[in-house]
C-alpha positions as CSV (number, residue, x, y, z in Angstrom):
1,M,135.9,141.9,91.0
2,T,134.2,139.5,93.5
3,T,133.7,136.0,92.4
4,L,131.3,133.4,93.8
5,A,134.3,131.4,95.0
6,S,135.8,134.3,96.9
7,T,132.4,135.1,98.5
8,I,131.9,131.5,99.7
9,N,135.5,131.3,101.0
10,S,135.5,134.7,102.7
11,P,135.5,134.7,106.5
12,S,132.2,136.8,106.5
13,H,130.3,134.0,104.8
14,T,129.3,131.4,107.4
15,R,127.1,128.4,107.1
16,S,124.4,127.8,109.6
17,K,125.1,124.7,111.6
18,S,122.2,122.3,111.8
19,K,121.1,121.0,115.2
20,P,122.0,117.4,116.0
21,K,119.2,115.0,115.2
22,V,117.3,113.6,118.2
23,W,116.0,110.0,117.8
24,R,112.8,109.3,119.6
25,S,111.0,106.0,120.0
26,K,107.4,105.4,119.1
27,A,106.6,105.5,122.8
28,Q,108.4,108.9,123.2
29,W,106.4,110.3,120.3
30,Q,103.2,109.1,121.8
31,A,104.1,110.7,125.1
32,L,104.8,114.0,123.3
33,L,101.5,113.9,121.4
34,D,99.7,113.1,124.7
35,E,101.4,116.1,126.2
36,L,100.5,118.3,123.3
37,A,96.8,117.3,123.7
38,T,96.8,118.5,127.3
39,S,99.2,121.4,127.0
40,G,96.9,124.1,125.6
41,L,99.6,125.1,123.2
42,T,99.3,125.5,119.5
43,K,101.2,122.9,117.5
44,S,103.6,125.6,116.4
45,A,104.3,126.7,120.0
46,F,104.6,123.2,121.2
47,C,107.2,122.4,118.5
48,Q,109.2,125.5,119.4
49,K,109.1,124.6,123.1
50,H,110.4,121.0,122.4
51,A,112.6,121.9,119.5
52,I,110.6,119.6,117.2
53,A,110.2,120.2,113.4
54,P,106.5,120.6,112.7
55,S,106.8,118.2,109.8
56,N,108.0,115.5,112.2
57,L,105.1,116.2,114.6
58,Y,102.6,115.9,111.8
59,R,104.3,112.7,110.4
60,W,104.2,111.0,113.8
61,Q,100.6,112.1,114.4
62,K,99.7,110.3,111.1
63,I,101.8,107.2,111.9
64,L,100.3,106.8,115.4
65,A,96.8,107.5,114.2
66,E,97.1,104.8,111.6
67,A,98.5,102.3,114.1
68,S,95.6,102.8,116.4
69,A,92.9,102.6,113.7
70,P,90.7,99.6,113.6
71,T,92.0,96.9,111.2
72,G,88.8,95.1,110.6
73,F,90.1,92.1,112.6
74,I,87.7,90.6,115.0
75,D,89.0,88.5,117.9
76,I,86.8,85.4,118.2
77,T,88.7,83.7,120.9
78,E,85.9,84.7,123.3
79,P,82.4,83.4,122.6
80,V,80.4,85.8,120.5
81,V,77.0,84.3,121.0
82,Q,75.6,81.8,123.4
83,A,74.9,78.3,122.2
84,V,71.3,77.5,121.7
85,P,70.1,73.9,121.9
86,A,69.4,72.5,118.4
87,A,66.0,71.6,117.3
88,P,65.4,67.9,117.0
89,V,66.4,66.4,113.7
90,P,63.4,65.9,111.5
91,S,62.3,62.4,110.6
92,S,64.3,60.3,108.2
93,D,62.6,62.2,105.4
94,S,65.4,64.8,105.6
95,H,68.7,63.9,104.0
96,W,70.6,66.5,106.0
97,Q,71.7,65.8,109.5
98,V,73.1,69.2,110.3
99,E,72.3,72.5,108.6
100,L,74.2,75.6,109.8
101,E,73.3,79.1,108.6
102,L,76.6,81.1,108.7
103,G,75.1,84.4,107.5
104,A,75.4,86.4,104.3
105,G,73.4,83.7,102.6
106,V,75.9,80.9,103.4
107,V,74.6,77.6,104.6
108,L,76.7,74.7,105.7
109,R,74.9,71.3,105.3
110,V,76.3,68.0,106.5
111,R,74.8,64.7,105.4
112,S,74.2,61.8,107.7
113,H,75.6,59.2,105.4
């Protein structure tokens, strides 16, 4: 009678050895994805050629796409609009010295006194 233990321990039962893991930097993954884009290969063929697990390729495509997506941040270190000379302040009837419309219905008013 053959038992599970004797089958596992028999010389004919061999375990497949996994390939050593290759660590790639973000820049290396970007280079691979750039190469994929110009290679003309399918993703499957590209993965086989470079010994890459397709799941890793898809994962890094997502990571790098999210990293390059717009964040909604707008750099305002450069002038966005040109300054326009202000209209003269109305006569002393007005109690506001400065009125600045910021957009979206927001108005900043500064009194003279």
